[in-house]
FIKE-752778 format. One line per field, with one value per residue (C-alpha): residue number from 1; residue in one letter; x, y, z. Coordinates in pm, 1 decimal. Layout:
! FIKE-752778
rovo = NUM / ...
bagu = A / ...
px = X / ...
py = Y / ...
pz = Z / ...
END
This chain:
! FIKE-752778
rovo = 1 / 2 / 3 / 4 / 5 / 6 / 7 / 8 / 9 / 10 / 11 / 12 / 13 / 14 / 15 / 16 / 17 / 18 / 19 / 20 / 21 / 22 / 23 / 24 / 25 / 26 / 27 / 28 / 29 / 30 / 31 / 32 / 33 / 34 / 35 / 36 / 37 / 38 / 39 / 40 / 41 / 42 / 43 / 44 / 45 / 46 / 47 / 48 / 49 / 50 / 51 / 52 / 53 / 54 / 55 / 56 / 57 / 58 / 59 / 60 / 61 / 62 / 63 / 64 / 65 / 66 / 67 / 68 / 69 / 70 / 71 / 72 / 73 / 74 / 75 / 76 / 77 / 78 / 79 / 80 / 81 / 82 / 83 / 84 / 85 / 86 / 87 / 88 / 89 / 90 / 91 / 92 / 93 / 94 / 95 / 96 / 97 / 98 / 99 / 100 / 101 / 102 / 103 / 104 / 105 / 106 / 107 / 108 / 109 / 110 / 111 / 112 / 113 / 114 / 115 / 116 / 117 / 118 / 119 / 120 / 121 / 122 / 123 / 124 / 125 / 126 / 127 / 128 / 129 / 130 / 131 / 132 / 133 / 134 / 135 / 136 / 137 / 138 / 139 / 140 / 141 / 142 / 143 / 144 / 145 / 146 / 147 / 148 / 149 / 150 / 151 / 152 / 153 / 154 / 155 / 156 / 157 / 158 / 159 / 160 / 161 / 162 / 163 / 164 / 165 / 166 / 167 / 168 / 169 / 170 / 171 / 172 / 173 / 174 / 175 / 176 / 177 / 178 / 179 / 180 / 181 / 182 / 183 / 184 / 185 / 186 / 187 / 188 / 189 / 190 / 191 / 192 / 193 / 194 / 195 / 196 / 197 / 198 / 199 / 200 / 201 / 202 / 203 / 204 / 205 / 206 / 207 / 208 / 209 / 210 / 211 / 212 / 213 / 214 / 215 / 216 / 217 / 218 / 219 / 220 / 221 / 222 / 223 / 224 / 225 / 226 / 227 / 228 / 229 / 230 / 231 / 232 / 233 / 234 / 235 / 236 / 237 / 238 / 239 / 240 / 241 / 242 / 243 / 244 / 245 / 246 / 247 / 248 / 249 / 250 / 251 / 252 / 253 / 254 / 255 / 256 / 257 / 258 / 259 / 260 / 261 / 262 / 263 / 264 / 265 / 266 / 267 / 268 / 269 / 270 / 271 / 272 / 273 / 274 / 275 / 276 / 277 / 278 / 279 / 280 / 281 / 282 / 283 / 284 / 285 / 286 / 287 / 288 / 289 / 290 / 291 / 292 / 293 / 294 / 295 / 296 / 297 / 298 / 299 / 300 / 301 / 302 / 303 / 304 / 305 / 306 / 307 / 308 / 309 / 310 / 311 / 312 / 313 / 314 / 315 / 316 / 317 / 318 / 319 / 320 / 321 / 322 / 323 / 324 / 325 / 326 / 327 / 328 / 329 / 330 / 331 / 332 / 333 / 334 / 335 / 336 / 337 / 338 / 339 / 340 / 341 / 342 / 343 / 344 / 345 / 346 / 347 / 348 / 349 / 350 / 351 / 352 / 353 / 354 / 355 / 356 / 357 / 358 / 359 / 360 / 361 / 362 / 363 / 364 / 365 / 366 / 367 / 368 / 369 / 370 / 371 / 372 / 373 / 374 / 375 / 376 / 377 / 378 / 379 / 380 / 381 / 382 / 383 / 384 / 385 / 386 / 387 / 388 / 389 / 390 / 391 / 392 / 393 / 394 / 395 / 396 / 397 / 398 / 399 / 400 / 401 / 402 / 403 / 404 / 405 / 406 / 407 / 408 / 409 / 410 / 411 / 412 / 413 / 414 / 415 / 416 / 417 / 418 / 419 / 420 / 421 / 422 / 423 / 424 / 425 / 426 / 427 / 428 / 429 / 430 / 431 / 432 / 433 / 434 / 435 / 436 / 437 / 438 / 439 / 440 / 441 / 442 / 443 / 444 / 445 / 446 / 447
bagu = M / K / S / I / Q / A / R / L / S / L / G / L / V / G / V / L / V / V / V / G / L / V / L / A / Q / L / S / L / W / L / F / E / V / G / L / Q / R / Y / L / E / T / G / L / R / K / E / S / E / N / L / L / V / A / L / G / R / G / H / S / G / L / E / L / D / E / R / R / V / S / S / A / Y / K / R / P / F / S / G / Y / Y / F / R / V / D / F / E / G / G / N / W / R / S / R / S / L / W / D / M / D / M / P / M / P / K / T / P / G / L / H / A / G / L / Q / L / G / P / E / G / Q / Q / L / L / V / L / R / A / D / Y / R / R / L / G / Q / L / I / S / I / S / V / A / Q / D / Y / T / P / V / R / D / G / F / R / R / M / Q / Q / I / G / L / G / M / G / L / I / A / L / L / L / I / L / I / L / Q / R / I / T / V / T / R / S / L / R / P / L / E / R / T / R / E / Q / I / A / Q / L / Q / Q / G / K / R / S / Q / L / D / T / Q / V / P / T / E / L / E / P / L / V / A / Q / I / N / H / L / L / A / H / T / E / E / S / L / R / R / S / R / N / A / L / G / N / L / G / H / A / L / K / T / P / L / A / V / L / L / S / L / A / S / S / D / K / L / D / D / H / P / E / T / R / E / L / L / R / E / Q / L / E / Q / I / Q / Q / R / L / G / R / E / L / N / R / A / R / L / A / G / D / A / L / P / G / A / L / F / D / C / D / A / E / L / P / G / L / L / A / T / L / S / M / I / H / G / Q / A / L / I / L / S / H / V / S / A / P / G / L / L / L / P / W / D / R / E / D / V / L / E / L / L / G / N / L / L / D / N / A / C / K / W / A / F / A / E / V / R / V / S / I / Q / E / S / P / E / G / Y / V / L / W / V / D / D / D / G / P / G / I / A / P / H / L / R / E / E / V / L / N / R / G / A / R / L / D / E / Q / V / D / G / H / G / L / G / L / G / I / V / R / D / I / V / D / A / W / G / G / R / M / S / L / Q / D / S / P / M / G / G / L / R / V / S / I / E / L / P / R / Q / G / T / R / Q / A / S / P / V / A / A
px = 0.0 / 282.8 / 448.2 / 123.3 / 96.3 / 461.9 / 415.5 / 104.3 / 284.5 / 592.3 / 377.2 / 171.1 / 486.0 / 638.1 / 323.4 / 289.4 / 653.8 / 645.4 / 309.1 / 404.1 / 729.8 / 559.7 / 279.1 / 523.0 / 746.4 / 446.5 / 290.8 / 616.2 / 665.9 / 311.0 / 347.7 / 671.8 / 524.2 / 221.3 / 441.6 / 648.8 / 332.0 / 218.2 / 550.7 / 537.8 / 214.7 / 383.8 / 686.4 / 464.1 / 291.0 / 630.4 / 733.6 / 409.3 / 472.8 / 820.5 / 668.7 / 430.8 / 724.5 / 892.4 / 836.6 / 980.3 / 1232.9 / 1471.3 / 1726.3 / 1483.0 / 1331.8 / 1352.1 / 1256.6 / 1060.9 / 1243.7 / 948.4 / 738.4 / 1006.8 / 973.7 / 1232.3 / 1323.5 / 1502.8 / 1721.1 / 1877.3 / 2192.6 / 2130.7 / 1781.7 / 1665.2 / 1458.6 / 1620.4 / 1525.1 / 1682.7 / 1529.0 / 1675.4 / 1580.6 / 1731.4 / 1952.1 / 2080.6 / 1953.8 / 1878.4 / 1959.8 / 1820.7 / 2044.1 / 1996.1 / 2230.5 / 2508.7 / 2807.3 / 2682.0 / 2536.5 / 2217.8 / 2223.0 / 1913.4 / 1735.2 / 1754.7 / 1380.3 / 1071.6 / 904.7 / 993.7 / 1346.3 / 1497.4 / 1848.8 / 2034.6 / 2279.2 / 2366.0 / 2559.2 / 2827.7 / 2584.1 / 2489.7 / 2122.2 / 1904.6 / 1698.9 / 1360.2 / 1361.2 / 1072.9 / 1142.3 / 858.9 / 882.1 / 669.1 / 637.5 / 605.3 / 659.3 / 746.8 / 1028.8 / 1073.3 / 1139.8 / 1246.4 / 1200.0 / 1357.0 / 1240.0 / 1406.1 / 1334.5 / 1559.0 / 1413.1 / 1650.8 / 1424.6 / 1130.4 / 1338.6 / 1475.6 / 1121.4 / 1016.9 / 1293.9 / 1191.9 / 841.5 / 978.6 / 1153.8 / 841.0 / 634.2 / 883.0 / 865.6 / 487.0 / 487.2 / 707.5 / 481.3 / 175.9 / 346.4 / 427.5 / 68.9 / -65.7 / 165.2 / 44.9 / -318.4 / -266.9 / -88.6 / -388.7 / -628.8 / -439.5 / -407.4 / -779.6 / -867.6 / -649.1 / -761.5 / -1034.7 / -771.2 / -544.2 / -829.1 / -904.0 / -536.6 / -531.4 / -846.7 / -692.9 / -386.7 / -619.5 / -794.9 / -463.8 / -392.0 / -731.2 / -855.5 / -1163.9 / -1375.4 / -1516.8 / -1421.0 / -1623.8 / -1872.8 / -1866.3 / -1621.6 / -1623.2 / -1835.1 / -1526.6 / -1425.3 / -1770.0 / -1747.8 / -1399.8 / -1498.1 / -1822.0 / -1636.9 / -1376.5 / -1647.8 / -1840.3 / -1528.1 / -1450.8 / -1803.8 / -1807.2 / -1469.1 / -1566.7 / -1898.4 / -1726.4 / -1479.5 / -1757.3 / -1959.1 / -1650.9 / -1567.5 / -1924.0 / -1939.8 / -1614.7 / -1748.6 / -2078.1 / -1904.7 / -1668.1 / -1943.9 / -2151.1 / -1863.0 / -1760.1 / -2041.3 / -2002.3 / -1626.9 / -1676.1 / -1906.3 / -1657.3 / -1370.7 / -1578.3 / -1658.9 / -1292.4 / -1198.4 / -1470.2 / -1424.8 / -1633.9 / -1318.9 / -1112.3 / -1100.5 / -941.1 / -675.3 / -490.7 / -808.4 / -903.5 / -561.0 / -564.3 / -917.0 / -831.4 / -521.1 / -704.3 / -995.5 / -759.8 / -584.2 / -920.1 / -1023.2 / -691.0 / -713.5 / -1075.4 / -990.7 / -710.9 / -934.7 / -1208.0 / -953.0 / -821.7 / -1169.7 / -1239.1 / -914.2 / -955.3 / -1287.6 / -1452.0 / -1141.3 / -1118.1 / -970.5 / -612.2 / -569.8 / -222.8 / -146.6 / -154.3 / 29.6 / -129.7 / -480.2 / -454.2 / -227.1 / -445.3 / -751.7 / -555.0 / -407.5 / -747.9 / -899.1 / -618.1 / -653.0 / -1020.7 / -929.1 / -641.9 / -752.1 / -719.7 / -436.7 / -193.5 / -9.8 / -0.2 / 195.8 / 331.1 / 615.1 / 618.3 / 699.2 / 402.2 / 221.5 / 412.6 / 252.0 / 361.1 / 351.1 / 169.8 / -191.7 / -363.4 / -512.7 / -181.3 / -10.2 / -299.4 / -255.5 / 114.5 / 88.9 / -223.0 / -47.5 / 269.6 / 88.1 / -157.1 / 130.9 / 315.8 / 5.4 / -41.1 / 317.0 / 369.9 / 354.1 / 248.7 / 361.9 / 381.4 / 525.1 / 529.4 / 781.4 / 787.3 / 1075.2 / 1169.2 / 1527.2 / 1723.2 / 1680.7 / 1311.6 / 1119.8 / 1192.3 / 916.5 / 981.2 / 734.2 / 866.7 / 718.6 / 832.6 / 747.8 / 977.7 / 1127.2 / 1258.9 / 1593.3 / 1820.4 / 1847.5 / 1466.8 / 1389.7 / 1420.9 / 1185.6 / 924.4 / 914.1 / 798.2 / 428.0 / 235.1 / 531.7 / 456.0 / 680.2 / 399.5 / 82.8 / -94.6 / -51.3 / -162.4 / 125.4 / 459.9 / 323.4 / 99.2 / 81.5 / 457.2 / 473.5 / 212.4 / 397.0 / 713.5 / 519.8 / 410.3 / 760.5 / 911.5 / 652.7 / 755.8 / 1126.1 / 1197.1 / 1378.5 / 1241.0 / 1439.4 / 1380.1 / 1599.4 / 1627.9 / 1401.8 / 1522.8 / 1205.0 / 1332.1 / 1122.1 / 1119.6 / 1171.3 / 1038.2 / 1236.6 / 1116.6 / 1312.3 / 1114.6 / 1269.2 / 1123.6 / 895.8 / 752.7 / 440.9 / 170.4 / 167.5 / -119.7 / -211.9 / 39.4 / -183.2 / -507.5 / -814.6
py = 0.0 / 234.6 / 165.3 / 253.4 / 574.2 / 658.1 / 594.9 / 812.9 / 1090.7 / 1075.4 / 1063.7 / 1364.0 / 1554.5 / 1487.3 / 1595.5 / 1909.8 / 2007.4 / 1956.0 / 2125.1 / 2402.4 / 2478.3 / 2477.3 / 2703.0 / 2934.1 / 2974.5 / 3019.8 / 3276.0 / 3474.3 / 3469.8 / 3587.5 / 3856.1 / 3986.1 / 3984.7 / 4175.4 / 4426.5 / 4486.6 / 4536.6 / 4791.8 / 4978.5 / 4956.1 / 5154.6 / 5434.4 / 5434.1 / 5454.7 / 5762.0 / 5922.1 / 5854.5 / 6013.4 / 6319.8 / 6352.2 / 6321.2 / 6608.6 / 6816.6 / 6796.5 / 7090.4 / 7260.5 / 7533.4 / 7756.7 / 7477.7 / 7189.9 / 6973.1 / 7114.4 / 6974.7 / 7196.9 / 7160.0 / 7305.0 / 6997.6 / 6754.5 / 6612.1 / 6726.7 / 6363.1 / 6357.5 / 6652.5 / 6502.6 / 6296.0 / 5922.4 / 5981.0 / 5647.5 / 5801.9 / 5845.1 / 5904.9 / 5920.3 / 6066.9 / 5963.3 / 6126.6 / 6174.5 / 6472.1 / 6356.1 / 6268.7 / 6412.7 / 6258.6 / 6342.8 / 6534.0 / 6252.8 / 6043.3 / 6291.0 / 6180.9 / 5823.9 / 5695.9 / 5488.7 / 5254.4 / 5251.6 / 4909.8 / 4747.5 / 4673.6 / 4854.9 / 4730.8 / 4661.4 / 4549.3 / 4451.7 / 4379.3 / 4692.3 / 4835.1 / 5200.2 / 5422.2 / 5357.7 / 5164.2 / 4931.9 / 5024.3 / 4762.8 / 4945.0 / 4868.2 / 5031.9 / 5099.0 / 5197.0 / 5346.6 / 5467.0 / 5757.4 / 5977.8 / 6347.2 / 6655.9 / 6440.9 / 6257.2 / 5912.0 / 5958.1 / 5684.3 / 5757.3 / 5528.8 / 5579.1 / 5394.0 / 5347.7 / 5204.5 / 4857.9 / 4783.8 / 4904.4 / 4717.1 / 4399.9 / 4429.3 / 4464.2 / 4172.4 / 3954.6 / 4053.4 / 3951.7 / 3621.1 / 3556.5 / 3640.2 / 3421.5 / 3136.5 / 3160.9 / 3169.6 / 2875.3 / 2670.2 / 2751.2 / 2657.8 / 2334.1 / 2245.8 / 2319.4 / 2106.9 / 1820.7 / 1833.0 / 1840.3 / 1555.2 / 1352.5 / 1396.2 / 1318.3 / 1005.7 / 881.4 / 927.4 / 769.7 / 463.0 / 422.9 / 168.4 / -39.0 / -20.8 / -135.7 / -421.5 / -521.1 / -520.8 / -731.9 / -982.7 / -1001.0 / -1062.4 / -1325.4 / -1502.5 / -1491.9 / -1641.7 / -1328.5 / -1288.1 / -1502.3 / -1240.1 / -905.6 / -594.2 / -513.0 / -137.6 / -56.5 / 174.9 / 70.0 / -30.0 / -286.0 / -434.4 / -712.3 / -818.6 / -824.7 / -1008.2 / -1277.4 / -1323.4 / -1352.4 / -1598.6 / -1810.1 / -1806.2 / -1904.8 / -2181.7 / -2318.0 / -2310.5 / -2477.3 / -2747.2 / -2817.8 / -2829.5 / -3074.2 / -3290.1 / -3292.8 / -3378.7 / -3648.8 / -3795.7 / -3799.9 / -3950.8 / -4218.2 / -4300.5 / -4333.0 / -4537.1 / -4783.0 / -4817.1 / -5057.3 / -5290.4 / -5294.5 / -5386.3 / -5670.7 / -5797.1 / -5780.5 / -5973.6 / -6231.6 / -6261.7 / -6325.4 / -6587.5 / -6965.4 / -6983.9 / -6955.6 / -7208.3 / -7429.3 / -7143.5 / -6983.5 / -6812.9 / -6655.8 / -6537.1 / -6378.7 / -6204.7 / -6079.6 / -5952.3 / -5763.7 / -5596.2 / -5493.4 / -5351.4 / -5143.4 / -5011.0 / -4931.9 / -4759.4 / -4545.3 / -4464.0 / -4361.2 / -4136.7 / -3958.2 / -3907.2 / -3771.4 / -3535.0 / -3408.9 / -3356.5 / -3165.3 / -2946.1 / -2796.0 / -2521.7 / -2360.2 / -2084.5 / -2240.0 / -2129.5 / -1971.6 / -1962.5 / -2144.7 / -1906.5 / -2082.4 / -1873.6 / -1937.8 / -2299.6 / -2485.9 / -2450.3 / -2586.1 / -2871.0 / -2974.4 / -2949.9 / -3181.9 / -3434.1 / -3412.4 / -3510.3 / -3799.4 / -3940.1 / -3846.4 / -3549.5 / -3707.4 / -3649.8 / -3313.9 / -3137.9 / -2812.9 / -2595.7 / -2344.6 / -2085.0 / -1716.5 / -1478.6 / -1403.4 / -1666.1 / -1750.7 / -2053.3 / -1973.8 / -2294.6 / -2392.3 / -2422.3 / -2762.8 / -2902.1 / -2796.5 / -2941.6 / -3266.8 / -3269.9 / -3174.7 / -3383.9 / -3702.4 / -3624.4 / -3535.0 / -3823.6 / -4072.2 / -3902.4 / -3911.6 / -4286.1 / -4359.4 / -4096.5 / -4185.7 / -3846.2 / -3551.0 / -3436.6 / -3102.9 / -2934.1 / -2655.1 / -2428.5 / -2187.0 / -1951.2 / -1968.9 / -1770.8 / -2060.4 / -2127.6 / -2299.7 / -2585.6 / -2805.9 / -3046.6 / -3293.8 / -3454.2 / -3723.1 / -3905.8 / -4251.8 / -4549.5 / -4398.1 / -4589.8 / -4759.0 / -4572.8 / -4870.5 / -4892.1 / -4522.9 / -4531.7 / -4828.3 / -4639.0 / -4358.7 / -4597.9 / -4575.9 / -4839.1 / -4966.9 / -5040.5 / -5165.8 / -5269.0 / -5422.4 / -5346.6 / -4967.0 / -4762.3 / -4518.0 / -4435.8 / -4601.7 / -4479.3 / -4125.6 / -4067.0 / -4189.0 / -3932.4 / -3662.2 / -3742.6 / -3707.2 / -3357.5 / -3257.4 / -3384.5 / -3189.0 / -2872.2 / -2935.5 / -2997.1 / -3261.0 / -3495.3 / -3694.7 / -3899.9 / -3815.9 / -3874.2 / -3636.9 / -3435.6 / -3563.4 / -3921.4 / -4044.7 / -3970.9 / -3637.0 / -3585.8 / -3296.7 / -3122.0 / -2846.4 / -2646.7 / -2387.5 / -2042.9 / -1999.6 / -1688.3 / -1853.5 / -2074.3 / -2437.4 / -2661.1 / -2943.0 / -3226.3 / -3496.9 / -3583.0 / -3561.4
pz = 0.0 / 85.3 / -250.6 / -432.1 / -231.9 / -304.7 / -678.4 / -686.1 / -498.7 / -723.5 / -1035.0 / -925.4 / -826.8 / -1168.8 / -1350.6 / -1137.0 / -1187.2 / -1565.0 / -1613.2 / -1369.9 / -1551.4 / -1891.6 / -1770.4 / -1592.2 / -1898.0 / -2125.9 / -1890.9 / -1860.6 / -2236.6 / -2300.2 / -2034.7 / -2186.2 / -2535.9 / -2411.6 / -2229.9 / -2543.1 / -2745.3 / -2489.9 / -2507.5 / -2887.3 / -2882.9 / -2686.3 / -2914.8 / -3220.9 / -3075.8 / -3014.7 / -3374.9 / -3496.9 / -3278.3 / -3430.0 / -3776.7 / -3698.7 / -3568.6 / -3909.0 / -4145.9 / -4457.5 / -4381.9 / -4579.3 / -4617.3 / -4655.8 / -4380.6 / -4032.3 / -3686.3 / -3454.0 / -3121.3 / -2934.0 / -3016.1 / -2899.5 / -2546.9 / -2292.6 / -2225.1 / -2560.8 / -2454.8 / -2133.7 / -2198.2 / -2166.9 / -2033.8 / -2171.5 / -2451.6 / -2793.1 / -3153.2 / -3495.6 / -3808.1 / -4142.1 / -4475.8 / -4817.3 / -4732.7 / -4389.8 / -4040.5 / -3699.4 / -3362.0 / -3022.2 / -2778.4 / -2527.2 / -2742.8 / -2662.7 / -2869.6 / -2918.0 / -3238.4 / -3237.0 / -3535.1 / -3751.8 / -3760.4 / -4100.3 / -4119.4 / -3994.6 / -3678.1 / -3315.8 / -3228.4 / -2892.6 / -2769.4 / -2880.1 / -2621.5 / -2576.2 / -2335.9 / -2079.1 / -1861.2 / -2143.8 / -2160.3 / -2327.3 / -2589.0 / -2731.9 / -3076.1 / -3312.8 / -3673.1 / -3873.4 / -4237.8 / -4359.6 / -4669.5 / -4589.3 / -4794.6 / -5093.3 / -4914.6 / -4762.0 / -4391.6 / -4149.0 / -3777.4 / -3514.4 / -3156.1 / -2865.0 / -2498.3 / -2225.6 / -2151.2 / -1859.4 / -1572.1 / -1718.6 / -1757.1 / -1400.8 / -1269.6 / -1483.6 / -1335.9 / -981.8 / -1069.8 / -1201.0 / -870.5 / -673.1 / -902.9 / -863.4 / -484.3 / -490.4 / -730.6 / -498.3 / -203.6 / -410.8 / -521.1 / -158.9 / -56.4 / -343.7 / -246.0 / 114.8 / 2.4 / -244.8 / 23.4 / 251.2 / -34.1 / -146.7 / 211.3 / 274.6 / -59.4 / 6.6 / 367.6 / 276.0 / 91.5 / 396.0 / 622.8 / 384.5 / 383.8 / 765.8 / 774.9 / 531.5 / 759.1 / 1056.3 / 847.8 / 788.2 / 1162.4 / 1243.0 / 1424.3 / 1203.4 / 976.6 / 736.2 / 584.3 / 664.3 / 391.0 / 460.4 / 180.1 / -124.8 / -419.9 / -621.1 / -354.3 / -288.7 / -556.3 / -435.3 / -66.4 / -147.9 / -342.7 / -66.2 / 200.0 / -15.9 / -67.5 / 306.4 / 399.3 / 138.7 / 254.8 / 620.9 / 548.4 / 339.5 / 619.7 / 876.6 / 666.5 / 605.5 / 975.8 / 1072.7 / 806.3 / 935.8 / 1291.3 / 1186.6 / 980.3 / 1265.7 / 1520.2 / 1278.1 / 1225.7 / 1589.2 / 1682.6 / 1379.2 / 1440.4 / 1804.1 / 1699.2 / 1442.6 / 1694.2 / 1945.9 / 1680.4 / 1583.4 / 1946.3 / 2006.1 / 1984.0 / 1666.8 / 1459.4 / 1655.3 / 1351.3 / 1149.0 / 1374.0 / 1085.1 / 955.3 / 1304.3 / 1361.6 / 1024.2 / 1079.5 / 1426.5 / 1303.1 / 1016.1 / 1237.0 / 1497.1 / 1232.2 / 1110.9 / 1467.7 / 1535.6 / 1221.5 / 1293.7 / 1649.5 / 1525.9 / 1274.7 / 1534.1 / 1778.0 / 1512.1 / 1432.7 / 1802.2 / 1857.5 / 1547.4 / 1653.6 / 1452.2 / 1307.3 / 1053.7 / 738.0 / 685.7 / 1030.9 / 1184.0 / 1506.5 / 1802.8 / 2086.5 / 2362.5 / 2233.7 / 2113.0 / 2354.9 / 2669.4 / 2489.2 / 2331.1 / 2667.1 / 2834.3 / 2574.6 / 2617.1 / 2994.7 / 2966.1 / 2734.8 / 2942.7 / 3292.5 / 3522.8 / 3720.4 / 3432.1 / 3451.4 / 3113.8 / 3073.9 / 2795.8 / 2755.5 / 2476.3 / 2423.0 / 2471.1 / 2146.9 / 1947.6 / 1611.7 / 1409.0 / 1033.1 / 938.8 / 906.1 / 1244.7 / 1174.0 / 1049.2 / 1372.1 / 1573.8 / 1381.3 / 1462.4 / 1830.9 / 1884.0 / 1775.9 / 1971.9 / 2292.8 / 2257.7 / 2233.5 / 2519.4 / 2740.9 / 2681.2 / 2791.7 / 3062.8 / 3430.5 / 3565.5 / 3349.4 / 2987.6 / 2872.1 / 2530.6 / 2463.5 / 2157.1 / 2096.8 / 1817.3 / 1694.0 / 1432.0 / 1186.7 / 1258.3 / 1537.0 / 1776.6 / 1927.6 / 2217.5 / 2365.3 / 2686.5 / 2906.7 / 3221.2 / 3088.7 / 3026.8 / 2711.7 / 2410.1 / 2369.9 / 2121.3 / 1882.4 / 1855.6 / 1792.0 / 1413.5 / 1398.5 / 1601.3 / 1344.1 / 1069.5 / 995.4 / 1191.9 / 1395.1 / 1759.8 / 2038.5 / 2270.0 / 2135.5 / 2465.9 / 2440.4 / 2139.7 / 2135.9 / 1968.7 / 1654.4 / 1374.2 / 1514.4 / 1503.6 / 1143.8 / 1043.7 / 1239.3 / 1045.8 / 719.0 / 823.2 / 932.5 / 606.9 / 405.0 / 589.7 / 533.4 / 903.5 / 1105.3 / 1370.1 / 1621.7 / 1936.2 / 2235.7 / 2607.4 / 2798.3 / 3099.6 / 3267.7 / 3240.7 / 2951.4 / 2577.8 / 2409.7 / 2056.4 / 1904.8 / 1587.2 / 1410.3 / 1153.6 / 919.6 / 868.8 / 572.8 / 410.9 / 274.4 / 410.7 / 298.3 / 223.8 / 455.5 / 401.1 / 546.1 / 378.0 / 592.6
END
């Protein structure tokens, strides 16, 4: 969101600067052209006054000094003229001993310099025919004061433009921030959705976002409903099969199959495997609860409930505890972590004498999970065999068998490592090292 806001701000700044410079240059050029046209009108009137002051005298054309403005009589006053005709020319006294060149073509000319101070002249040449002669009158005015004032106005305009640009940038920053605020709220809600803190997005959004939010909410509701139906169907199927399985197990153990001992043993083993798998799936469904699909595993929120459920299953006399950093979130799907911890803790509870503890720590490389019990433990040379799916060391206790094989499948799918060690509590420690990951993974174990 911040990158979008930065791109919008930079884009608007670029557009404002380019457009502002173009408009400023165009405005200054138009203003200067208009000012020169205004001064040209005054110069043309002066040339017409000089034309009227010309008359026929005893020696030809003469200039009536009484009709000439006093500004043309002061040296370097900034106002000059030159009259050229067939028999010679006249220059204003303000030129002193300087010569003002006559422009080659009629019209307004700028850029001529005159005098010791280098006055910038604006010169107008006008050609007339009077008293049977062709007369060319060039009238000039010092343009330096006007140009200096024009430059001061440019500086003031530039300062005002910068202030206006700064004000526009502040206003556009406020406008863009307020316009993108609904997107920022939606982004925060999606982050909360990923953390399992909400189940739906707020529908009070701008009109442009309504279709997107509606589709996301519909997808979430559909996914949650599908998971709920699947979980309920799994529970119903398990409960429906428990009674027939119990009957079949009782039949397999009766003396009706004494004549076929191999068949009875095979039947009993297969039914026990079905019952074990069915019990594990029902236990998983019970531990999962009504979870938001895709929610992360919040240790503070999930571990107490998980341990309470296991305490009810295995008896209140068993001490279950957990150790984790406050506010620790595991970046994996909540139900996958419940599957992993549920199997580990269930096995530990079945073998423990009095206490089971789960510890979760964050490390620079990722996360470390330990499940300790104070049970009899497992001999080092038998630990690899226990991790194989379906392997069991004690046929009388349903633990350290199928569940650990499934846990290893999950750990392998996440790129982690699992090992069995001696526990400080005297029993078995199951150690799991999981690497950090930037993205959420799909469930590695099929429901």
